[in-house]
N, C-alpha and C positions, 0 to 999 in steps of 0.2 A: 235136180242138177243135170244139165245136158252136156254131152261130150263136146258139142260145138262151143258152148260157153267156156268150157275148160281149156280148149285149144287156143283161145284168144288170150289167156292169162300167161304171165311170165312164170318161170320156174319158182321164183321166190314166193309169188302169190299162191301157187299150187302147194308149196310146202306149208305155208300158213294155213291153207284150207285143210290140208291133211291133219295138222295138229288139232284144228277145231273139230274135225270129224272124229278123231281118236278120243278127244275129251267127251264128246257127246256119247260115243259108244261106251266109255267108262261110266258115265253118269247113268246110262240106261241099265248097265249091269249092277251098279250100286243100288238103284231103285228096286230092281228085282230081288236083290239079296236082302234088303231091309224090309221086304214085305209090301212095299208099295206096288201098285199095279200099273206099270207103263204100258203103252199100247204095244201089243205083241208084233204088229207089222213094222214098227220102227226099227227093230233089230235088223231085219233083212234089208230095209231101205238104207240104213247107215252102212251096213256091210257092203252092199252093192255100190254105194257112192264112193267108199274108200277104194274098192277095186277099180272102179272107173277112173278115179283120180290118179291112182298109182300107174295105170296103163298109159294115160296121157303123159304123165311125168316121165315115164320110161321112154316114151316115143320122142320126147323133147331132148333127152340126153343124147350126146353124140355116141355113135357106136364104138365099142371098145376095139382097140387095134388088135390085129391078129387074124389068122386065117381060120375059116371054119372047115371042118372035115366033111 
């Protein structure tokens, strides 16, 4: 998942993608807990994709009103 791709999507699409990634992260944790062997690199990839998506989503939101110190 590329940040350029994410910037072209709307906020609603990004929220849907975030839900999908959270479900994937949960599924990986459940696989590990039940003794199945998921690919270990998937944990980091999903976590980084979530962080990337949240960053783009935060950039799309208007800045909160108020002064900064």
